[in-house]
The first five atom37 places (N, CA, C, CB, O) and aatype in JSON, in Angstrom:
{
  "aatype": [20, 20, 20, 20, 20, 20, 20, 20, 20, 20, 20, 20, 20, 20, 20, 20, 20, 20, 20, 20, 20, 20, 20, 20, 20, 20, 20, 20, 20, 20, 20, 20, 20, 20, 20, 20, 20, 20, 20, 20, 20, 20, 20, 20, 20, 20, 20, 20, 20, 20, 20, 20, 20, 20, 20, 20, 20, 20, 20, 20, 20, 20, 20, 20, 20, 20, 20, 20, 20, 20, 20, 20, 20, 20, 20, 20, 20, 20, 20, 20, 20],
  "atom_mask": [
    [1, 1, 1, 1, 1],
    [1, 1, 1, 1, 1],
    [1, 1, 1, 1, 1],
    [1, 1, 1, 1, 1],
    [1, 1, 1, 1, 1],
    [1, 1, 1, 1, 1],
    [1, 1, 1, 1, 1],
    [1, 1, 1, 1, 1],
    [1, 1, 1, 1, 1],
    [1, 1, 1, 1, 1],
    [1, 1, 1, 1, 1],
    [1, 1, 1, 1, 1],
    [1, 1, 1, 1, 1],
    [1, 1, 1, 1, 1],
    [1, 1, 1, 1, 1],
    [1, 1, 1, 1, 1],
    [1, 1, 1, 1, 1],
    [1, 1, 1, 1, 1],
    [1, 1, 1, 1, 1],
    [1, 1, 1, 1, 1],
    [1, 1, 1, 1, 1],
    [1, 1, 1, 1, 1],
    [1, 1, 1, 1, 1],
    [1, 1, 1, 1, 1],
    [1, 1, 1, 1, 1],
    [1, 1, 1, 1, 1],
    [1, 1, 1, 1, 1],
    [1, 1, 1, 1, 1],
    [1, 1, 1, 1, 1],
    [1, 1, 1, 1, 1],
    [1, 1, 1, 1, 1],
    [1, 1, 1, 1, 1],
    [1, 1, 1, 1, 1],
    [1, 1, 1, 1, 1],
    [1, 1, 1, 1, 1],
    [1, 1, 1, 1, 1],
    [1, 1, 1, 1, 1],
    [1, 1, 1, 1, 1],
    [1, 1, 1, 1, 1],
    [1, 1, 1, 1, 1],
    [1, 1, 1, 1, 1],
    [1, 1, 1, 1, 1],
    [1, 1, 1, 1, 1],
    [1, 1, 1, 1, 1],
    [1, 1, 1, 1, 1],
    [1, 1, 1, 1, 1],
    [1, 1, 1, 1, 1],
    [1, 1, 1, 1, 1],
    [1, 1, 1, 1, 1],
    [1, 1, 1, 1, 1],
    [1, 1, 1, 1, 1],
    [1, 1, 1, 1, 1],
    [1, 1, 1, 1, 1],
    [1, 1, 1, 1, 1],
    [1, 1, 1, 1, 1],
    [1, 1, 1, 1, 1],
    [1, 1, 1, 1, 1],
    [1, 1, 1, 1, 1],
    [1, 1, 1, 1, 1],
    [1, 1, 1, 1, 1],
    [1, 1, 1, 1, 1],
    [1, 1, 1, 1, 1],
    [1, 1, 1, 1, 1],
    [1, 1, 1, 1, 1],
    [1, 1, 1, 1, 1],
    [1, 1, 1, 1, 1],
    [1, 1, 1, 1, 1],
    [1, 1, 1, 1, 1],
    [1, 1, 1, 1, 1],
    [1, 1, 1, 1, 1],
    [1, 1, 1, 1, 1],
    [1, 1, 1, 1, 1],
    [1, 1, 1, 1, 1],
    [1, 1, 1, 1, 1],
    [1, 1, 1, 1, 1],
    [1, 1, 1, 1, 1],
    [1, 1, 1, 1, 1],
    [1, 1, 1, 1, 1],
    [1, 1, 1, 1, 1],
    [1, 1, 1, 1, 1],
    [1, 1, 1, 1, 1]
  ],
  "atom_positions": [
    [[-44.82, 12.01, -16.45], [-43.95, 10.97, -15.68], [-42.45, 10.72, -16.34], [-44.79, 9.51, -15.68], [-41.45, 11.39, -16.09]],
    [[-42.58, 9.29, -17.47], [-41.81, 8.87, -18.37], [-40.79, 9.64, -18.87], [-42.45, 8.52, -19.2], [-39.58, 9.43, -18.81]],
    [[-41.6, 10.86, -19.56], [-40.37, 12.27, -20.14], [-39.67, 12.57, -19.34], [-40.81, 13.73, -20.55], [-38.52, 12.75, -19.72]],
    [[-39.88, 12.74, -18.15], [-39.06, 13.51, -17.52], [-37.47, 12.46, -16.69], [-40.21, 14.34, -16.39], [-36.31, 12.84, -16.55]],
    [[-38.14, 11.05, -16.3], [-36.9, 9.93, -16.3], [-36.22, 9.85, -17.37], [-37.25, 8.56, -16.1], [-35.0, 9.94, -17.45]],
    [[-36.93, 9.69, -18.16], [-35.39, 9.64, -19.65], [-34.75, 10.85, -19.96], [-35.92, 9.22, -21.43], [-33.7, 10.88, -20.6]],
    [[-35.4, 11.98, -19.48], [-34.32, 13.59, -19.39], [-33.95, 13.37, -18.22], [-35.02, 15.35, -19.49], [-32.96, 13.9, -18.73]],
    [[-33.71, 13.14, -17.18], [-33.06, 12.74, -16.31], [-31.81, 11.81, -16.39], [-33.86, 12.36, -15.72], [-30.69, 12.12, -15.99]],
    [[-32.26, 10.35, -17.12], [-31.11, 9.3, -17.49], [-30.01, 10.1, -18.58], [-31.89, 7.78, -18.33], [-28.82, 9.83, -18.51]],
    [[-30.49, 11.01, -19.48], [-29.86, 11.35, -20.59], [-29.09, 12.35, -19.92], [-30.7, 11.76, -21.8], [-27.87, 12.36, -20.1]],
    [[-29.79, 13.48, -18.9], [-28.58, 14.07, -18.47], [-27.46, 13.38, -17.45], [-29.03, 15.23, -17.91], [-26.25, 13.54, -17.62]],
    [[-27.83, 12.84, -16.72], [-27.04, 12.09, -15.51], [-25.98, 11.46, -16.38], [-27.98, 10.86, -14.53], [-24.87, 11.74, -15.95]],
    [[-25.96, 10.46, -17.77], [-25.16, 9.54, -18.23], [-24.15, 10.89, -18.79], [-25.91, 8.3, -19.34], [-23.0, 11.05, -18.39]],
    [[-24.81, 11.77, -19.77], [-23.72, 12.31, -19.96], [-22.7, 13.14, -18.83], [-24.1, 12.99, -20.88], [-21.48, 13.27, -18.98]],
    [[-23.5, 13.67, -17.68], [-22.55, 14.2, -16.32], [-21.3, 13.2, -16.26], [-23.5, 14.1, -14.63], [-20.12, 13.52, -16.38]],
    [[-21.77, 11.98, -16.07], [-20.95, 10.77, -15.54], [-19.94, 10.82, -16.73], [-21.84, 9.18, -15.33], [-18.84, 11.27, -16.4]],
    [[-20.08, 10.44, -18.07], [-19.68, 10.21, -19.22], [-18.15, 11.9, -19.1], [-21.4, 10.22, -20.53], [-16.99, 11.76, -19.5]],
    [[-18.61, 12.98, -18.6], [-18.14, 14.21, -19.05], [-16.96, 13.77, -17.71], [-19.35, 15.83, -19.07], [-15.89, 14.13, -18.22]],
    [[-16.69, 13.32, -16.6], [-15.78, 12.99, -15.78], [-15.47, 12.0, -15.79], [-15.91, 13.19, -14.83], [-14.77, 11.7, -14.82]],
    [[-15.72, 10.92, -16.75], [-15.19, 9.41, -17.07], [-14.36, 9.91, -18.51], [-16.69, 7.99, -17.35], [-13.87, 8.88, -18.99]],
    [[-14.19, 10.53, -18.96], [-13.57, 11.32, -20.33], [-12.19, 11.83, -19.71], [-14.66, 12.81, -20.98], [-11.07, 11.6, -20.18]],
    [[-12.49, 12.62, -18.52], [-11.27, 13.37, -18.01], [-9.7, 12.63, -17.79], [-11.75, 13.89, -16.64], [-8.56, 13.09, -17.88]],
    [[-10.29, 11.12, -17.41], [-9.12, 10.26, -17.92], [-8.8, 9.39, -18.8], [-8.81, 9.74, -17.3], [-7.72, 8.86, -19.06]],
    [[-10.59, 9.17, -19.59], [-10.17, 8.12, -20.49], [-10.63, 8.92, -21.78], [-10.91, 6.53, -20.23], [-11.6, 8.42, -22.36]],
    [[-10.19, 9.87, -22.25], [-10.62, 10.57, -23.8], [-10.89, 9.66, -24.69], [-9.54, 11.44, -24.53], [-10.27, 8.65, -25.01]],
    [[-12.25, 10.27, -25.21], [-12.4, 9.51, -26.15], [-13.81, 8.44, -25.85], [-11.0, 8.85, -26.31], [-14.81, 8.24, -26.54]],
    [[-13.46, 8.01, -24.79], [-14.72, 7.13, -24.45], [-16.06, 7.31, -24.68], [-14.79, 6.98, -23.32], [-16.28, 8.52, -24.65]],
    [[-17.26, 6.55, -24.94], [-18.44, 6.87, -25.09], [-19.48, 6.42, -24.14], [-18.7, 6.56, -26.19], [-19.33, 6.24, -22.93]],
    [[-20.31, 6.3, -24.69], [-21.44, 5.31, -23.83], [-20.97, 4.4, -23.24], [-22.46, 4.61, -24.53], [-20.5, 4.25, -22.11]],
    [[-21.19, 3.46, -24.56], [-20.86, 1.87, -24.18], [-19.53, 1.58, -23.13], [-20.48, 1.02, -25.7], [-19.59, 0.84, -22.16]],
    [[-18.35, 2.34, -23.56], [-17.31, 2.38, -22.32], [-17.58, 2.49, -21.01], [-16.53, 3.35, -22.39], [-17.06, 1.85, -20.09]],
    [[-18.81, 3.69, -20.91], [-19.09, 3.83, -19.32], [-19.81, 2.99, -19.26], [-19.65, 5.02, -18.64], [-18.83, 2.29, -19.51]],
    [[-20.69, 2.22, -19.16], [-21.81, 1.16, -19.42], [-20.7, -0.19, -18.94], [-22.55, 1.15, -21.4], [-20.89, -0.85, -17.92]],
    [[-19.8, -0.36, -19.7], [-18.93, -1.41, -19.42], [-17.93, -1.53, -18.14], [-18.23, -1.46, -20.5], [-17.45, -2.5, -17.56]],
    [[-17.8, 0.05, -17.95], [-17.14, 0.38, -16.67], [-17.91, -0.05, -15.77], [-16.85, 1.72, -16.41], [-17.37, -0.98, -15.16]],
    [[-19.25, 0.27, -15.29], [-20.1, 0.18, -14.05], [-20.5, -0.69, -13.98], [-20.99, 0.84, -13.79], [-20.9, -1.06, -12.88]],
    [[-20.67, -1.95, -15.71], [-21.32, -3.2, -15.17], [-20.24, -4.01, -14.4], [-21.96, -4.11, -16.38], [-20.61, -4.72, -13.47]],
    [[-18.75, -3.91, -14.78], [-17.77, -4.59, -14.38], [-17.56, -4.21, -12.87], [-16.65, -4.36, -15.27], [-17.36, -5.11, -12.06]],
    [[-17.6, -2.73, -12.43], [-17.5, -2.62, -11.18], [-18.35, -3.2, -10.46], [-17.46, -1.58, -10.87], [-18.04, -3.9, -9.5]],
    [[-19.73, -2.94, -10.92], [-20.52, -4.19, -10.14], [-20.82, -5.66, -10.1], [-21.44, -4.0, -10.17], [-21.58, -6.24, -9.32]],
    [[-20.07, -6.18, -11.12], [-19.31, -7.58, -11.32], [-18.56, -8.18, -10.05], [-18.18, -7.39, -12.48], [-18.85, -9.2, -9.42]],
    [[-17.08, -6.89, -9.74], [-16.43, -7.41, -8.66], [-17.14, -7.2, -7.09], [-15.08, -6.78, -8.76], [-16.81, -7.95, -6.18]],
    [[-18.06, -6.18, -6.89], [-18.71, -5.72, -5.62], [-19.26, -6.67, -5.36], [-19.56, -4.63, -5.55], [-19.36, -6.83, -4.14]],
    [[-19.86, -7.75, -6.19], [-20.8, -9.23, -5.93], [-19.71, -10.24, -6.2], [-22.3, -9.54, -7.14], [-20.14, -11.24, -5.63]],
    [[-19.01, -10.43, -6.52], [-17.83, -11.38, -6.51], [-17.22, -11.1, -5.38], [-16.86, -11.29, -7.64], [-16.69, -12.12, -4.94]],
    [[-16.99, -9.83, -4.44], [-16.33, -9.89, -3.37], [-17.11, -10.07, -2.09], [-15.61, -8.86, -3.36], [-16.71, -10.0, -0.93]],
    [[-18.33, -10.32, -2.56], [-19.53, -10.5, -1.34], [-19.45, -11.97, -1.0], [-21.26, -10.11, -1.86], [-19.6, -12.49, 0.11]],
    [[-19.17, -12.61, -2.28], [-19.04, -14.37, -2.08], [-17.66, -14.65, -1.17], [-18.82, -15.31, -3.85], [-17.65, -15.56, -0.35]],
    [[-16.64, -13.9, -1.37], [-15.54, -14.22, -0.9], [-15.45, -14.12, 1.12], [-14.55, -13.18, -1.81], [-16.09, -13.4, 1.88]],
    [[-14.43, -15.14, 1.41], [-14.39, -15.19, 3.19], [-13.9, -14.01, 3.34], [-13.42, -16.36, 4.07], [-14.51, -13.09, 3.88]],
    [[-12.64, -13.92, 2.85], [-11.89, -12.66, 2.93], [-11.58, -11.65, 1.39], [-10.43, -13.17, 3.61], [-11.61, -11.83, 0.17]],
    [[-11.3, -10.58, 2.34], [-11.03, -9.36, 1.31], [-9.72, -9.65, 0.57], [-10.89, -7.85, 2.09], [-8.78, -10.05, 1.25]],
    [[-9.56, -9.49, -0.68], [-8.28, -9.47, -1.22], [-7.42, -8.19, -0.77], [-8.42, -9.55, -2.73], [-7.88, -7.05, -0.66]],
    [[-5.69, -8.67, -0.44], [-5.11, -7.56, -0.45], [-5.1, -6.59, -1.51], [-4.1, -7.8, -0.2], [-5.07, -6.78, -2.72]],
    [[-5.11, -5.4, -0.79], [-5.51, -4.07, -1.78], [-4.84, -3.78, -3.07], [-5.26, -2.78, -1.06], [-5.42, -3.16, -3.97]],
    [[-3.17, -4.4, -3.2], [-2.75, -4.34, -4.58], [-3.53, -5.26, -5.65], [-1.32, -4.7, -4.58], [-3.67, -4.87, -6.81]],
    [[-4.16, -6.8, -5.11], [-5.02, -7.72, -5.44], [-5.95, -6.79, -6.16], [-5.58, -8.57, -4.28], [-6.04, -6.35, -7.31]],
    [[-6.61, -6.65, -5.04], [-8.41, -6.0, -5.09], [-7.8, -5.11, -6.16], [-9.38, -4.97, -3.38], [-8.38, -5.47, -7.19]],
    [[-6.75, -3.9, -6.57], [-6.9, -2.49, -7.71], [-6.78, -3.79, -9.07], [-5.08, -0.78, -7.63], [-7.45, -3.57, -10.08]],
    [[-6.13, -4.77, -9.03], [-6.12, -5.46, -9.85], [-7.33, -5.96, -10.67], [-5.55, -6.16, -9.4], [-7.57, -5.9, -11.87]],
    [[-7.98, -6.45, -9.65], [-9.76, -7.66, -10.37], [-10.35, -6.07, -10.34], [-11.1, -9.49, -8.73], [-11.58, -6.12, -10.38]],
    [[-10.0, -5.1, -10.29], [-11.13, -3.69, -10.28], [-10.55, -3.56, -11.76], [-10.87, -2.0, -8.92], [-11.43, -3.62, -12.62]],
    [[-9.32, -3.41, -12.2], [-8.89, -2.7, -13.41], [-9.29, -3.76, -14.15], [-7.38, -2.19, -13.59], [-10.04, -3.34, -15.03]],
    [[-9.12, -5.16, -14.21], [-9.04, -6.27, -15.09], [-10.53, -6.72, -15.35], [-8.13, -7.43, -14.46], [-10.84, -7.35, -16.37]],
    [[-11.41, -6.36, -14.38], [-12.91, -6.63, -14.74], [-13.66, -5.38, -15.53], [-13.74, -6.92, -13.32], [-14.51, -5.46, -16.42]],
    [[-13.08, -4.22, -14.94], [-13.97, -2.78, -15.83], [-13.98, -2.82, -16.86], [-13.58, -1.41, -15.81], [-14.97, -2.83, -17.59]],
    [[-12.6, -2.86, -17.23], [-12.28, -2.88, -18.53], [-12.92, -3.84, -19.76], [-11.04, -3.07, -18.43], [-13.2, -3.5, -20.91]],
    [[-13.02, -4.84, -19.28], [-13.73, -5.62, -20.23], [-15.18, -5.32, -21.0], [-13.87, -6.72, -19.57], [-16.16, -5.07, -20.31]],
    [[-15.27, -5.35, -22.22], [-16.36, -4.74, -22.99], [-15.98, -3.59, -23.63], [-17.48, -4.43, -22.21], [-16.57, -3.25, -24.66]],
    [[-15.06, -2.93, -23.15], [-14.65, -1.09, -23.7], [-14.56, -1.31, -24.89], [-13.12, -0.2, -23.22], [-14.32, -2.45, -25.28]],
    [[-14.72, -0.33, -25.69], [-14.51, -0.16, -27.4], [-13.24, 0.66, -27.57], [-15.87, 0.75, -28.24], [-12.46, 0.56, -28.53]],
    [[-13.09, 1.68, -26.24], [-11.81, 2.46, -26.33], [-10.84, 2.11, -25.64], [-11.91, 3.67, -26.05], [-11.17, 1.44, -24.65]],
    [[-9.43, 2.33, -25.79], [-8.74, 1.5, -24.88], [-8.78, 2.67, -23.41], [-6.98, 1.01, -25.61], [-9.13, 3.85, -23.3]],
    [[-8.34, 1.84, -22.64], [-8.87, 2.89, -21.06], [-7.57, 3.22, -20.58], [-9.87, 1.97, -19.51], [-6.79, 2.29, -20.78]],
    [[-6.96, 4.37, -19.93], [-6.37, 4.67, -19.54], [-6.28, 4.36, -17.86], [-6.46, 5.55, -20.1], [-6.94, 5.14, -17.18]],
    [[-5.49, 3.26, -17.09], [-5.34, 3.21, -15.54], [-4.2, 3.43, -15.12], [-5.66, 2.07, -14.93], [-3.28, 3.38, -15.94]],
    [[-4.0, 3.64, -14.15], [-2.63, 3.95, -13.28], [-1.94, 2.74, -13.21], [-2.84, 4.49, -11.74], [-0.72, 2.79, -13.1]],
    [[-2.67, 1.38, -13.25], [-2.43, 0.05, -13.16], [-2.66, -0.91, -14.4], [-3.18, -0.34, -12.12], [-3.66, -1.05, -15.11]],
    [[-1.52, -1.49, -14.44], [-1.99, -2.26, -15.58], [-2.45, -3.64, -15.8], [-1.19, -2.2, -16.28], [-1.52, -4.39, -15.48]],
    [[-3.4, -4.28, -16.18], [-3.7, -5.23, -15.96], [-3.06, -6.8, -16.14], [-4.51, -4.98, -16.35], [-3.26, -7.37, -17.22]],
    [[-2.59, -7.22, -15.47], [-1.98, -8.77, -16.0], [-2.62, -9.72, -16.53], [-1.47, -9.53, -15.11], [-2.03, -10.75, -16.85]]
  ]
}
């Protein structure tokens, strides 16, 4: 059972990485992990706020926090400030 789980995780990470590389060529597993870790941090932070931020500010927050820990440069439609 453990071996099946390991194969599943390898296959899943390669699939996610192939999608991620469409917008961020040259990215690796560490970049993918950093993106999803940052995404989770933003979601947890938003749960603590009383009001949801404006969409533009929310986008900037997501961009800034999801690129922390990346090794390769990330291509986003928004420039972090």
